[in-house]
N, C-alpha and C positions, 0 to 999 in steps of 0.2 A: 384159404382166405385169411386176410389179416386186417386189423384195424387201420383205417386210412392214416397215412402220414403226409407230411408236406409234399413230397414228390407225387403222391397220388392225386392230391388236389390240383397240383400244377398240370398233370397229365389230363385230368378231367376238364380243366379250363382250356387247355390246348385243343382238346377234341371239340369242345363247344365252339371255339373260335373257327376251327377248320370247317365244321358243318355250317356255321353261320355265314362264313365267307363265301359259301357256295352261291348264295342268293345274289349278291352284287356281281359275282363273276358270271352267273347265268345271264344277267342283264347285259353285261358287256359282250358276252358271246352272241347274244341275239342281234348285235349290230351287223354281224356278217354271216351267221349260220342260221338255218332253219331249225325248228324244234326236233325234227327227226335226226338231223345230223348231230345236234348237241347231245341227244340221247345216245346215239351210236358211239360217238367219240368218248363220252363219259364211261360207258361200259367197257369199251375196248381198252382205253388207257387204265381204267380201274382194275381190269382183270390182271394186268401185268404184275403189279407187286404181290397180289394175292396168290397167283399161280406160282410165282417165284418162291414165295414162302412155303407153299405146299411142296415144291420140288426139293428145297433144302431141308425141310423137316420130314421128308419122305412120307407125306400125307397123300394117300390115294384120292384122286379127284374122280368122282363117280358120275360125271355128267351124262355118260352114255350107258349107265348100268340099267338094271331092271326098273329103277325108280326114275328113269329119265323124264317121264311125263310130269312128275312132281316138280323136278328142277325146271322144266320148260314152262310149266304153268306159273310157278313162283317167279321165274325170271321175267315173264311177261307182266304179271300183276304187280310185282314188287320193284321192278326196275324200268322196264320198257314204258309202261303206261304212265307212271308218275313222272319219270324224267321228261317224257314228251309233254304231258299236261302242264307241268310246272314251267318248262321253257316257253311253251306257247302262251301261258298266262302272264309270265313276267315281262314279256315283250311289251305289254300294254299297261302294267301297273308298276309302282315302285317296288324295289326289291325288299324294302323294310316291311311292306305290307305282306309280301310273300312269306317272310320269316315269321310274322305273327300268325298268319293263316295256317302255316305248316305246323305250328306248335299245337294245333288242334288234334294232332295224332295221339297225344297223351290222353286227351279227353275221349275221342271217338273209340280208341282202343278199350277204354273202360266200359263204354256202352256195349260194344260188340262182344267184349269178353264176358259180360254178364249173361249173354244169351248163348254163347258158343263154347264156354269153358266151365268147369265145375267149381273152380276155386277163386273166381273173380266176380262174385255176386255183389250187387249193390248193397250198401248200407247207408246210414244217414250221412256220414262224412263224405263218402264218394259221391252221393247224390248232390250234396251242397257244392262240392268241387266242380262237378260237371255243369251244374246250372250256372255257377259264377263264370266259369271258363267260356262256355258257349254264349253267355250273355255278352262277354267282351268281344267275341267274334261278330255277333249280330250288331253290336254297337259300332264296330269298325265300319260296317257297310253303310252306316248313316253319315259317314264322312264324305259329304258331297264335293269337297275340294279334291280328294284323292280317288274316290270311287264314283264314277259317273255312269250315265247310261251307255257311254261308249266302251267302257272297260269292265262293266259289271259282270259280264259273262266270263271274262278272263279271270276275275277274282274267284268266281265259282269253280272254274276249271282247276285252279290251284287247290281249292278245298277238296275237289274230287281226287286230285293227285295224292293229297294227304290221306284220304280214305283208302286209296289203293295200297299205300304203305301198310296200313293197319290190316287190311284183308290179307295181304301177302305175308305179314307176320303171323297171322292165325294159321295160314296154310303151312307155314314153316314148322308148326307144331307137329305136323304129320311125319316129319323126318327129323324130329328133335334129338334123336339118339345119335345122329351122325355128327362128326366134328364140325365146328363152326367154319373152319377154313375150307373144308371140303364142300359144304353147302354153299358158301359164298362164291367160291371159285366155280362151282357147277352152274349156279344160276347166272353168273356173269357170262359164262360161255354161251349159255342158251339165249340170254338177252342179246348178245352179239350176233348170234346166228339169226335170230328173228329180225333184227334191225338191218342186216346186210341187204336183203332184197328190197326192203322199204326205202332205205336211203338211196339205193341205186336207181329205183324206178321213179321215186317222187321228187327228190331234191337234187340229186347229182351234184354234190358240192365241189367236185373237182373241176367243174366248169366255171367257177367263180374265183375271184381273187380276194381272200379275206383280209381284214385289217389285222395288224400285228397284235393289238391288244386283245382282239377277239380270239385269235389263235392261242395266245398265251393263256387266256382265261379258260378255254375249253380243255386244254391240256392239263391245267391245274385242276379243273373239275374232276377229271378222270384219275390222274395220278394221286392227288392229295385228298380232295373232298370225298372221293369214292374209295379208291384203293387204300391209301395210307390211313384214312379215318377208320375204315373197317378193321385194319390190323391193330390200330391203337385201341379201338373198342374191345377187341379180343383180349388184349393185355389187361385192360381195366377190369373186364368181366372175370377173368381167371384170377386176378390178384385180389380184387375187393368185392366181387359179386354184383348181381343185377341191381339191387336196391341202390347201391352207391353209384353205379354207372347211369342209372335212370335219372339222377339229379341233373344230368346234362340238359334235360328238357327245360329247366328253369333258365339256363344261361343262353341257349340258342337264340330265342327271340330278342333278348336284350342286346347281345352282340350283333345280331342281324340289323337292328335299328341303328346302332352306333356305327357299324361299318358302312351302311348305306349312306349315312350322313357324311362320313369322312371321305369315302372314295367317289361317291356320285352326287354329293351335295343335295341329297334328297330331303324333302320337307318333312319335318316332324311336327304334327299338329297336336293339339290338346287331346283330340279324340284318339289319336294313335297311342298316346301315353296312357290314357285311361284304359283303352282296350288291352294294351300290353300288361298293365298292372292287374287287370281282371283275369287275364289268361294265366299269368304267373301264380296268382292266388288260387285259381281253380286247380292248376296242376299240383300246387302244394297240398291242398286238401285230398286230392286223389292219391298222391304218393303217401301222405300221412296215413290214410286208411290201409294202404298196402303194407306199410311198416308194422302197423298194429297187428295185422293178421299173421305176420311172420315172427312175432315176439311172444 
């Protein structure tokens, strides 16, 4: 590990922009593709750069080893379920709302970590952070201009997708001694296997003629927002450590709101800005508590 330098901050910002750009691209993808198809194409194209890296670095991918059930379970909970739920939800809400709602992962992981890990217990700072952050999420649901009775369930499904990410992350601790590239490649393989029969039976996308922008977006989601982003995450983790990499949580909702406005001309209300600010402050307190425990 090294102390962050300029290039490290640049890479962290690039990672935040890539992950934030997923939300408006999901919105564009929903113009032509169903949520199962979007999930399938994301994991399929996302697997390509990860598996290529494993091949060139001679990292064994253990998708079908004795731990296959862990990879399959994590693949479903950490990829299949959230990718489907987020795509389903974003079809009916603005992508900038999804970016803010998804930032709740940093908060809900703190809550679940308190109960399911030994070194992530609540203290005053963490408690304050969680309360402020979730207050921002709750306040966002009061924005009747953007969240109505017609898309209220869709917003809840995005929150459920965020929770799936957290649960999947906790399950990954069961195989934490394995290389990150191996774990990611293995769960992407299993997510693809799980989605093949679902997409074939339910949506059959080959029977439709997708728009060009939707096609570009869904390929981008797989190759860049899933595959390339995970590889960039690995590099930051190995160079600067988890605490530095986790700072991306502050930037994703900010860029998500900005990109939604630029590319989709989405409305930014006062309540969106207040919610965004509350979530970022909440994440700051949670991360600050984590830094204190490691110093």
